[in-house]
C-alpha positions as CSV (number, residue, x, y, z in Angstrom):
1,M,-16.6,-86.1,113.2
2,V,-12.9,-87.6,112.2
3,E,-10.1,-87.2,114.5
4,V,-6.5,-87.0,113.9
5,I,-3.3,-86.9,116.2
6,W,0.1,-87.5,115.3
7,E,2.5,-89.3,117.7
8,E,5.9,-90.2,117.0
9,R,5.3,-90.6,113.4
10,V,1.6,-92.3,113.0
11,A,-1.8,-91.1,112.1
12,G,-4.2,-91.4,114.9
13,V,-7.5,-91.5,113.1
14,R,-10.7,-91.7,115.4
15,L,-14.1,-92.0,113.6
16,N,-16.5,-89.9,116.8
17,R,-20.1,-90.5,116.0
18,P,-19.9,-92.8,119.1
19,E,-24.3,-91.6,119.3
20,V,-24.6,-93.8,116.5
21,R,-22.0,-95.7,116.4
22,N,-19.6,-93.9,114.3
23,A,-22.8,-94.1,110.9
24,W,-21.0,-92.3,108.3
25,N,-23.4,-89.6,106.4
26,P,-22.2,-87.4,104.1
27,E,-20.4,-84.7,105.8
28,M,-18.4,-87.7,107.0
29,I,-17.4,-89.3,104.3
30,R,-16.2,-86.1,102.4
31,R,-13.9,-85.5,105.6
32,M,-12.8,-89.1,105.9
33,I,-11.6,-89.2,102.3
34,S,-9.7,-85.3,103.2
35,V,-8.2,-87.0,106.3
36,F,-7.1,-89.8,104.2
37,G,-6.1,-88.3,101.5
38,S,-3.9,-85.7,103.9
39,I,-1.6,-88.5,104.9
40,S,1.9,-87.6,103.6
41,P,4.7,-89.9,103.7
42,G,7.4,-88.3,104.1
43,E,5.6,-87.3,107.5
44,T,4.2,-90.3,109.0
45,Q,4.8,-94.2,108.8
46,A,1.6,-95.6,109.4
47,M,-1.9,-95.1,110.3
48,V,-4.2,-96.8,113.0
49,I,-8.3,-95.9,112.1
50,R,-10.3,-97.3,115.3
51,G,-13.7,-95.6,116.8
52,N,-14.8,-93.1,119.2
53,G,-17.0,-94.7,122.0
54,G,-16.8,-98.6,121.7
55,S,-17.4,-99.1,118.7
56,F,-15.6,-99.5,114.8
57,S,-18.6,-98.0,112.4
58,A,-22.0,-99.3,112.0
59,G,-21.6,-97.8,108.4
60,A,-23.7,-96.1,106.4
61,D,-26.0,-93.9,109.2
62,L,-29.6,-95.7,108.1
63,K,-31.8,-92.2,108.3
64,W,-29.6,-91.2,105.7
65,L,-30.0,-94.5,103.1
66,K,-33.9,-93.5,104.2
67,N,-33.3,-90.4,102.9
68,S,-32.2,-91.7,99.1
69,G,-35.8,-93.0,98.6
70,T,-36.7,-89.3,97.7
71,L,-33.6,-89.0,95.8
72,T,-33.7,-88.9,92.3
73,F,-31.7,-92.3,90.8
74,D,-29.0,-89.7,89.5
75,E,-29.1,-88.7,92.6
76,N,-28.7,-92.0,94.2
77,L,-25.6,-92.5,92.1
78,A,-24.0,-89.3,93.4
79,E,-24.4,-90.2,96.9
80,N,-22.7,-93.7,95.9
81,R,-20.1,-92.3,94.4
82,M,-18.9,-90.5,97.3
83,I,-18.8,-93.8,98.9
84,S,-16.9,-95.6,96.2
85,D,-14.4,-92.4,96.2
86,L,-13.8,-93.1,99.7
87,M,-12.9,-96.8,99.4
88,E,-10.9,-95.7,97.2
89,S,-9.0,-92.8,98.8
90,F,-8.4,-95.1,101.5
91,R,-7.3,-98.2,99.1
92,N,-4.6,-95.6,98.2
93,I,-3.1,-94.4,101.9
94,P,0.6,-94.6,101.3
95,V,1.2,-95.8,104.2
96,P,0.8,-99.1,106.3
97,V,-3.1,-99.2,107.7
98,I,-4.2,-101.2,111.1
99,A,-7.6,-101.1,111.8
100,V,-8.4,-101.8,115.3
101,A,-11.7,-103.4,115.4
102,E,-14.2,-103.1,118.0
103,G,-17.8,-102.9,119.5
104,S,-19.6,-103.1,115.8
105,V,-18.3,-103.1,112.3
106,F,-21.5,-103.3,110.5
107,G,-22.3,-102.8,105.9
108,G,-19.3,-100.4,104.3
109,A,-17.1,-100.4,107.3
110,L,-16.3,-104.1,106.3
111,G,-14.9,-102.4,103.3
112,L,-12.0,-100.2,105.2
113,L,-11.0,-103.2,107.0
114,S,-11.5,-105.7,103.8
115,L,-9.0,-102.2,102.7
116,S,-6.9,-102.7,105.9
117,D,-2.6,-103.9,106.1
118,W,-4.0,-105.6,109.6
119,V,-7.0,-105.7,111.3
120,L,-6.8,-106.8,115.5
121,A,-9.8,-107.3,116.3
122,E,-11.2,-107.3,120.2
123,T,-12.8,-110.7,121.4
124,S,-16.4,-109.6,122.0
125,T,-16.4,-107.4,118.7
126,R,-19.8,-108.3,116.5
127,F,-19.3,-108.1,112.3
128,S,-22.3,-107.9,109.8
129,F,-22.5,-107.6,106.5
130,S,-25.9,-106.4,107.5
131,E,-26.9,-104.9,104.1
132,V,-29.0,-108.1,103.0
133,R,-31.2,-107.4,105.9
134,L,-32.4,-103.8,104.4
135,G,-33.2,-104.5,101.3
136,L,-29.7,-103.7,99.7
137,A,-26.3,-105.4,98.6
138,P,-23.2,-105.0,99.8
139,A,-22.5,-104.0,96.0
140,I,-19.4,-100.7,96.8
141,I,-18.0,-102.9,99.0
142,M,-18.1,-106.1,97.4
143,P,-15.1,-105.8,94.8
144,Y,-12.1,-104.9,98.0
145,V,-13.9,-107.8,100.1
146,F,-13.4,-110.6,97.7
147,R,-9.8,-109.6,97.7
148,R,-9.7,-110.0,101.2
149,I,-10.5,-113.2,101.9
150,S,-12.8,-115.8,99.4
151,P,-15.2,-115.4,97.3
152,V,-17.6,-118.3,98.5
153,K,-17.3,-116.8,102.0
154,A,-18.1,-113.7,101.3
155,R,-20.7,-114.5,99.9
156,Q,-22.6,-116.7,102.6
157,L,-21.9,-113.5,105.0
158,M,-23.2,-111.1,102.5
159,L,-26.6,-113.4,101.7
160,T,-27.1,-114.3,105.0
161,G,-26.4,-110.7,107.0
162,K,-25.1,-112.7,109.5
163,V,-23.6,-111.3,112.6
164,F,-20.3,-113.0,113.0
165,T,-18.2,-113.2,116.0
166,A,-14.0,-111.5,116.2
167,P,-12.8,-115.7,115.8
168,E,-14.9,-116.1,113.1
169,A,-13.5,-112.7,111.3
170,R,-9.8,-113.9,111.9
171,E,-10.9,-118.0,110.6
172,C,-12.2,-116.1,107.6
173,G,-9.1,-113.9,106.5
174,L,-10.8,-110.9,107.5
175,A,-9.0,-110.0,111.3
176,D,-5.2,-110.7,111.8
177,F,-5.5,-110.1,115.4
178,C,-8.2,-111.6,117.8
179,G,-8.0,-110.3,121.5
180,T,-9.1,-108.6,124.7
181,R,-8.2,-104.5,124.5
182,A,-4.9,-104.9,126.7
183,E,-3.9,-107.9,124.2
184,I,-4.6,-105.9,121.1
185,E,-3.0,-102.9,122.5
186,S,0.1,-105.1,123.0
187,E,0.3,-106.0,119.7
188,L,-1.0,-102.7,118.3
189,N,2.5,-101.1,120.1
190,Q,4.6,-104.4,118.4
191,I,3.3,-103.8,114.8
192,L,3.9,-99.7,115.3
193,G,7.7,-100.3,116.6
194,V,8.6,-102.4,114.0
195,L,7.0,-99.9,111.2
196,R,9.0,-97.0,112.9
197,S,12.2,-99.2,112.5
198,M,11.9,-99.3,108.7
199,P,13.3,-96.8,105.7
200,G,10.1,-95.1,105.1
201,Q,10.6,-94.5,101.5
202,S,10.4,-99.0,101.8
203,L,7.4,-99.0,103.5
204,T,5.5,-96.3,101.1
205,E,7.6,-97.8,97.6
206,I,5.4,-101.6,99.5
207,K,2.0,-99.9,98.7
208,R,2.5,-98.1,95.6
209,L,3.3,-101.5,94.1
210,A,1.3,-103.7,96.3
211,S,-2.4,-101.2,95.1
212,R,-0.7,-100.7,91.8
213,I,-0.4,-105.3,91.1
214,T,-3.3,-106.3,93.0
215,G,-5.8,-102.7,91.7
216,G,-8.7,-101.8,92.8
217,P,-12.0,-102.0,90.4
218,G,-11.8,-101.3,87.0
219,N,-14.6,-98.2,85.5
220,D,-16.9,-100.6,84.4
221,T,-17.5,-102.8,87.8
222,I,-17.2,-99.2,90.1
223,D,-20.3,-98.3,87.6
224,M,-21.7,-101.8,88.2
225,T,-21.7,-101.4,91.6
226,L,-23.0,-97.4,91.6
227,R,-26.2,-98.1,89.3
228,S,-27.2,-101.3,91.8
229,L,-27.3,-99.6,94.8
230,A,-28.9,-97.2,93.5
231,R,-32.0,-99.1,92.2
232,L,-32.3,-100.6,95.5
233,K,-31.8,-97.6,97.8
234,G,-35.3,-96.3,95.2
235,S,-37.3,-99.5,96.1
236,D,-40.1,-99.9,98.1
237,E,-38.9,-103.0,99.9
238,A,-35.9,-101.5,101.1
239,Q,-37.7,-98.1,101.9
240,S,-40.0,-100.7,104.4
241,R,-37.4,-102.0,105.7
242,L,-35.0,-99.4,106.4
243,N,-38.6,-98.0,108.1
244,D,-38.2,-101.0,110.1
245,F,-35.2,-100.5,111.6
246,I,-35.5,-96.9,112.5
247,N,-39.1,-97.1,114.2
248,R,-38.0,-100.3,116.2
């Protein structure tokens, strides 16, 4: 579900559920948390994350979300906690992180982009805070997205579920570079070349300080977002909309 290849002090992480556009389920989330926690600054100078099969990630698996209708509120809270833990594990990766966005980047996957140090987007990539179309809200990723782009722009995208393009993602600050696949690989190699030439201890300290200074959401905010999503996931409207999307 998640592949890792180390090459020249760079950890190449690939999300690997291409049959569902690399959508997350609990097993995949646990694997991602484990991988992100294993990145060691002594051995690794940078991390590159991308998806197999032509898409970065469609976010949470719809069938997994649909199953939440059978869970109690507390069980939903526990599942939501996994997503929060995933975001925090990604935020605390101790080396520079570059995300390569291709195909589809929907829902919770936009939280990972928001936490990346660089986002390189292939020109035809489509993005969407799609939760609203499912009767849900991007509650858990919202604090991270608001640190990356204008909260006003983020609200507009979240409230409409608009599918937006790579140039639009660059314009609003979600992506740092937009180009063809060949141009992305060239830009990626340039960034990695610079990072490989830098003292590893300096890169790690900058990441540590940046994480501490900008901070993550506090416990009260995390609890609020987890409870919000748990309420919505168990609602009749969300379950009806999820069922419609799955049966299309």
